[in-house]
N, C-alpha and C positions, 0 to 999 in steps of 0.2 A: 789718428783714428783710435777710438776707444776699443779695447779688447774685451769688453763685457759681453758675455754670451746671453742673448735675450731668452734663451730656452732654459727652463729649470728642469732638473731631473725629477722624475716621478718614480715611485716604487709601487709595485703591485703585491698585494697580500691577499690570501684567500681565507675567508672565514665563512663557515657554514655553507659552502657550495657557491658562494658569490664572490666576486672580485671587488676589492676595495682599493681605490686609488688614493694615495696619501701624498700630499704636497711635501716638498722637502724644506719648506720655510719654517724652521724652528717649531714644527708641529710634532706632537708625539703620537705614536701609533695608538696608544691607549685612548686618546680622545675620540678616535674613530671606531676602533674595534670594540670597545666596551660599551658603546652606545646601545641602549636597549632596542630590541626589535619589536615592532608593533605587529600583533597578530591580526592582520586585516580581516580575515574571515570572521574572527570573533568580534571585532569592532563592528563590522557590518551587521552581524546577527543581533548584537545588542541594540544598534540603532533601529533596526526593523522591529525588534521587540517593543521598544518604547513608542515607535510610530503606531504599531498595531494596538498597543495598549491605550494610546490616546484616542484612536478611532472607536474603540469599545466604550471608553469613558465618555466620549462626546455623543454616543448613540448613533454614530454613522453606520456601525455594524453591531450585531448583538453578541457575537462570540467568535472564537477562533475558527470554528467550522465555516462560518460565513466568509471570513477573511480567506480561508483556504480555497473556497470556491472561486472567489473573485481573483485570487492570485494564481490559480491553477496549481495549487500545492496540496499535499496530503494534510488532512486536519491534524494528524499527530505531529507533523513537522512544525506547523504553526503553533500548536499548543506547547511544544517543547521550547520553541524560541520565545514565546510569551513569558515563560518562567524566568528568562534572563532579566526581565524588567524588575524582578524581585531582588536582584543582587544589591548588596549594600553599596552606597556611594563610594566608599573607600576601595572596594574591589573593582568597581567600574573605573574609577580614576586610575588604578594601577594598570588595568587592561589598556586604557586609552594611552597611557604613558609607555606602554611596553614593559612595565615592571612587574607583571604578574608572574607567579611561579611558573617554572618551565612546564610542569604537568597540567596547568590549568588551560586546557584547550577546549575547542568547541566539542570535540569528541568526548572528552571527559565530562563536560557539562551535560551532554545529552545522554550519556550512559550511566550517570550517577545522579542521585537525588541530592539536593542541598536544602538545608532548612530555610524557612522564610525569616527567622530571627537573625538579625545582623551579627549579634555576638557569637552565635553558634556558627554562622558562616565564617567568621574570622578564625575560629578554632579549626574548621575544616580546611581552610586555606593554609593555616600553619602546618597542618598534617601533610598537605600536598607538598609544601616547601621542604619539609623534612624528608618525605618519601622520595622525592625526585632530586634531592641534593646529592 
């Protein structure tokens, strides 16, 4: 009879309030722990912003206030979220990949203004990176 144990040991590590299970098969903890975390509320807000922006562009609705009525939201909330469709593709890509600066959250974006010019947005993001590092 073969003395090979069919069960492999696992190790539990905690990161940011959640448990991470790491297989023992030649895998390194860094591969799992350093993986960027996607900010799902921010991703969802960006997706809605582009959807609502498209509705306005196609003439389905006239403005954010009309969307707010149909969605049962405050007009200010809808208009805040619509601004997210003005973010540069580079910033949006970093958010979708979970690689945005730590301080770039939905709360930051709703409490602060950001320029519509993509180069100036990049400078603002660089500032956030330095401030929250």
